[in-house]
C-alpha positions, 0 to 999 in steps of 0.5 A: 779736774780736767776730766771731771769737767769733760765728763759733765758736759757729755752727761748733759747732752746725754739726758735730752736724748735718754728723754726723747728715746723714752718718750719715742718708746712710749709713743709707739706703745700707746700706739700699739696697744690702741692698735691691739684694742681695735684689732680685738674688737673688729676680730670679736663675733657676737653669735646668737640663736639655736644649736640644733643639728638641722638648722640654718646658719647665717653669717652676716658681717658689717662691710661698710657703713655709710653715714652720709646715706645712712646705711650699712652694708651687711655681707650675709652667708647662708649654710643649712644643716643636717637635714635641711642641706644637700652636698654639706650645705652648698644648696638647701633641700627644699626653698628657704627662706631669710627673713629680715627686719624693717630695716633691711631692705628685703627678705632672701630666698633660695630654691630648693637644690640651688647653690647659695651664694653670699649677698649683700644686704642694705640696712637702714641706719637710724639716730644720729647726724653726720654733721656731729662728726667726728662724734656721729653715732648711729644705730641699726635693728637687725634680724634674721629668721628662716622658713624651709618648705612653709615651715619655721626652722631653727636659725643661728647667727653670727654678726661681726663688724669689718669697717675699721672706721666704725666700733660696733657694740651689739645686744644679741637676743633670740626672741622667738626663733628670731636672731635679734641684733641691736648696733650701736655704731660709733667713730673708731679711736684711730678716727677720734685721734686723727680728727682730734690732731687734724683739729689741733694742726689746723689752728696751731698753723692758724696761730702762725700766720696770725704771729707772722702777720702781726710780725710784718705788720707792726714792722712794717716789712712792707711786700715780703713775697717768701711770707706772703707765698707761705700764708697762700700756700697755708690757705690752701693746703688747709682746704686740703688737708681737711679733705683727707679726713677720714670717712669723708665728712661733707662741709659743715659738720662739727670739725668745721665750726671747731677749728677748719672754717675759723683757721681758714679765716684767721689766714685769709684775713691775715693774708689781706692785712699783710698785703694791704700794709705792705702796700701802704709801707711800699708806697709811703714817700722816702723821708726828707732829707737832714740838713747835714746832708743838705750842708754837704752838698 
């Protein structure tokens, strides 16, 4: 009988531990699955163009998306192949020109017999607005065609995305020898999850301060300095926490109107209310002496 009673409490204590381990394992597995999905998306390469042996290969990679500046930086490596190249594709046999889309600032020119170097091209973004952060989305039109020695030559283009803060959807096509990419850009899953956590945390902190202020005011606790210090620290901590948002969104974005500005308002209001109520309580005169106290004297 005594052994049975000893086992039952031990089993009761074991259940929460097992449940916590299961939840931790599930969270780790879910996070790993999300990370693998984002890694596969970053490793995806979109290709379009001619497979002819005498062609120009263009390898383009999105290095960084600047939503505030409404442009992306495209790193381009040009490699001529076959009879169009010298020294295994290091330089072209004739003057080589790479034409790009109107949203790209300038075409690329490579003199004959000169080494071809990797170049970064800014591409203008269209649609969307950073004030919609973290749900902002943008479009970009990227095109490449090649001409060598004054005549059009076949081109093969690959496009990939290296910016972990953005997820890219690409529609690739070949239009009369021109490689065309219609690119859609939106915040990655990791950014969306972290931004959602930030908004939830801001509201949770604001509600915590509100509950603490209500307790101090209704119980007439006076000027409770540790509580006032905590509230003031929360007020400034929220601003620092907000500035850690991935992508450095400007003040006035959707996240601010959903959570940050309201949380700051609630905390500031609670802090002022507690100070005023505490000052009033501290200034209240002491209660009058009771008759029994007077008789005793």
